[in-house]
N, C-alpha and C positions, 0 to 999 in steps of 0.2 A: 504494500500500500504506500509506503514511504517513497518508493521508486516512482510510482505513478504520480504522486502529488509533488514529487521532487523536493521533499523536505528531509531534514536529518531525523534519525531515529530519536535522538534526545528531545527534539521538538514534539514529536508525536507522543512520547511517554511523559512529557513534562507535566507535573502537577503543581499547582500553586499552593503555597503555604497558607494555612488558615491564619489570617491576621485578626487580631482582636478588634472588635468594633471600636472605632475611634471615639465615639460618643461615650462608651462605657469607660474607656481609659481616661478621657478628659474629666468625666464626672468623678471618678475615683480620685484623681489628682486634686481637683478643686475641693472635694469633700475633706480630704486629709489636710489640705492647706488651711481651710477655714476652721476645721475642728481644733486645730492646734494654734488658734489665735493668730494666724498669718505669720507665724514665727519660724516655720520649717522651711529649710532650703531644699534644693534638689536631692542632695545626698540622703537626708533624713526621710524625705518622701519616697525615695527609691527603696530604702530599707523597709518602710511600712508596706509598700506595694509588694515587695518580695515576701513579706509575712502573709499576705493575702493570696500568694500564688501567682502574682503578675510580675514578670521579669521585663523591665523596660530600662533603657539606658538613661542616665541622668541628663544627658544632652537632649534627649527627646522630651523629658519631663520639663526641662527649662524652656 
């Protein structure tokens, strides 16, 4: 089939990664930030999200 469509096998078998819903992540970040009296920075928010099972880079949080 790949030969007929003239595409690479890796393209045919490529599966996208399930990305977390951006709204859910943003809501979680904002909730933690406001819950801690707007005193938490990206590193502390990252730790709290990791405790909840969400792994996100501090750069993305910022």
